[in-house]
N, C-alpha and C positions, 0 to 999 in steps of 0.2 A: 429751714436749706441754707446754707449763708448764699452768699452775693458772688464768692472766688475761695477758689482752698485751691490752692498753688502751690503744682508739682511737676519738679525734670525728671524723667524719665530717667537710667541707670543704666550703663553698659551690660551690665549684670543683669539685672532685669529686676533687679527688689529692692530699686530707694537705697540701695547704702556703694559706696568710691566713686567712680570714675562717671559722670553722668553724659550723655547722648548725643553727644556735642561733634558738631559739623568745624571745621574750620576755615577758614577765608575761603582755601582750594576745592574745599566739600570735601574733604578728606577725615573720618574717625581722627578726634581728634586722643594720644594716647602720648601713655610716657615718649613712648618710641620717635611718638609725631607731633609732641608738642604746637599752641599757636604762635606765633609770634605778637611781643606787644605793638602794638598799634594798629594790631587785622581787630578786622570782623571774625566773633565767632557767635554758632548757631546755635543753641540752646533747646532740648523740643521738651514739652511737657503735658501739662490737662491743665483745669482744673481755673479756666482763665473764665470763667461765667459766663453767661449771655452777649450776642457781637451781634449788633443788629446789620445785617443780612446777609445772614449767615443761612446755608443750605439749607434744604431738610435733614434729621434726622439721619447716618446713617449715609447722605453721598459727600462727598467729597469740593471740600470750596474748591471753584475757578479762579479764585486772584485773593490777593493780598489781603484781606479785611482786617482792622487793625480791634483790637481791646480799645472799650471808649474812653480809658486812663488804662498809660504805661506803670508798667511798675519800676520797683529803687532796685537796685542791683546792685548789691554785695560782693565781690570780686576781692578775696584774702579780709584779710580788716578796716575795706575803708567802701562807703559807698561810692561805683560809680556813678561822675559826671553824670543829668538827666541827659543832656546833649552827646551820648554813648552810645543810650540807646535807641540806636537804626530803624530797628520795628519788632513791634509784636504784635501776634494778631491769630489767625488762620494759620497756616504751613498750606500752601498751596500744593494740592493732589491730593493731598491725605487728609483722614476722615476725621473730625473732632479734637488732631494734634496743634497745642500753641504752641505757634513760636514765636524764640525773643532773639535778634541779635543784636548782638554787642561788640563795642569797638572795644578794645582792652584796652587800656588804659598806659601808660611808660612808666608806671609806678609798681605792676603788677612784675612778680617776677617770682619765676620756684626754679624748685631745685625736682630733681630724678625722686629725693629721698624724701620731700615735702610739694607738696602741691599744692593748689593756691582753692580755696574751698570760694564758692559758690553758690547765694542765694536771691533768691525775686522775693519784692514785698507786695504781695496785692491787696488791696483794702484791712491792710495793718496785719494777714495774713502772709508766712515764711512759705519758701516751699520747703520742700526735703519732705522724708518721713518721720525727719527727726529735726524737721527748719535748724532752726539760728543753732539745736543742741547736736543735729548731726547731718551740716549741708554734705550735697556733690559736689566732685574735686573736677577742676581740668589744671591742664597742665598750660605754660605759659615761657616763651625761653626770650632771652635779648633779641633786641635787630640787631 
């Protein structure tokens, strides 16, 4: 068994296409509702590995419990600065869900026909069904 096998959820529920992500205003990130550069996007998934202090299996987290290691995140073609990873841990009130909050760099831009790929790397393992070969996408617009 691996210490962590990260994977983000997709909106379609099949690990392909748009990530199950919320914009800073808690609306669903989509082609018609992109996040703004410099805002925080919330990504959701599983496979973050053991988190000390976690609630019993099947119980929701009542607090923000951080992962022991912070993932590296790639948006587009570049790594997001480590300071932009605002939170990595259990999603409060959800059972076993990993939440990663990332401040979107101003260098990340998409168009409706060219969304931004997003990958998290934790314990040298990339997220997603296909990892670096088939990352999930988010939509970002200029400020």
